[in-house]
C-alpha positions, 0 to 999 in steps of 0.5 A: 807073557800076557795077563788079563786083568779083567775077567768074570767067572761063576761057580759051576752051579750057577754059571749057566743061569748067570751067563744066560741072564747076562747075555739076555740083559746086555744083548751079548754072547759069551765066548766060553761057559763062564766057569773057571775051567771054561776060562782056563781052556780059553786062556790056553787056546788064546795064549794068556798066562794068567787071568784076574777074575772080578766077582761081584756080590749084589747083596751082602749075604753073598759076600762070604760065600763068594770070597770063600769060592774066590780063595779056593780058586786062586792058583798060579793061573788064576787070581780072584779078587775079593768082593765087598758090599756097601750095605754089609753090616760087618764091612770092616771085618769083611775087608780085614778078612780079605787082607788076612786071606791074602787077597790082592784087591776088591772089585766094586760095581756101583751099578749092580751094588746100587751106590754112587762111587763118590758118595760120602758114605763110601769114603771110609771104605776106600780109606780102609782098603787103602790102609789095608793095601788092597787094590780097588777095581771099579766098573766105570762108565756106562754098563750096557745092561743098565745104561739109564743111570751111570753110578761111576763117572770120571768126575766121581773117580776124580773126586775119590782120588782127591779125597783118598790119597794113596788109594790104588784104583783101577777104572775099568774100560779105559777110565769109563765106558762110553765117557772117554771125552770126560776121561781125557778131560778129568782123569788123564794124568791122574794117579789111576790105572785104566784097563783096556777091557770092552773099549777098543770096539768103540775107540779103535786104534786112534782112540786107544793110542791117544788115551794111552799116550796121554795117560802113560802106558805105565798106567794101563792094564790089559783086560778083556771082560772075558767071557764077553770078548775073546782074549786072543782077539783082544791081544791082537788089538793091543799089539796092533797099536802104534806104540813102542814094544816096551809100552806094549809089554807094560800093558800086556803084563809088566804093569799087572805083575807089579800090582799083583806082586 
């Protein structure tokens, strides 16, 4: 079994424009068309059983519409996280609605949503999400489309963990894209999950193995950042690692099953 915990899709009406814009901004090429159906076809071809889609509201007015789309498209193959925006005047009620509607977690992207991850004003939101039992997934580290200013660093994540005890937090891209030395110094061993998305191309086998062994395979989730990486190629990179088969299974699906349940 394989569960991809880090994918992106868009409503059919906006997918073409969104993918085109992101391809240009990040100088990357999508491997499918960015729709739910496109992802499902790609999953079938690549041997992926379930994918978690992580939508992002870049302004408060998008929150309700995106969450309605997310709820409608969650099924046995797809689990869509909810979205929130820090500037939403009805943030508390929007968060409570996510829990009421059965969402498992929330994706936050500090670069796209224009906040620093450990700002004091954000802590009440994290406490609220913790108390609701919702997972928080962060884009962490450098974003290739907006590299000039990093809004979520390993130190910021460590500050959040110290301030909001008991929060279930996932730091994407093996803790922080491009900041893996800081990840080793500040986050390894902390109560935080890393996902494997968009990291292997830099870390290679040696870097991935080192971080996984130091942090613990039970805190690693398989992710691809689809449609920006092929899922079958990402599976091969994980199975090529010099790790016990039991650890590979934890990464590919067992840890994800535990969180999604």
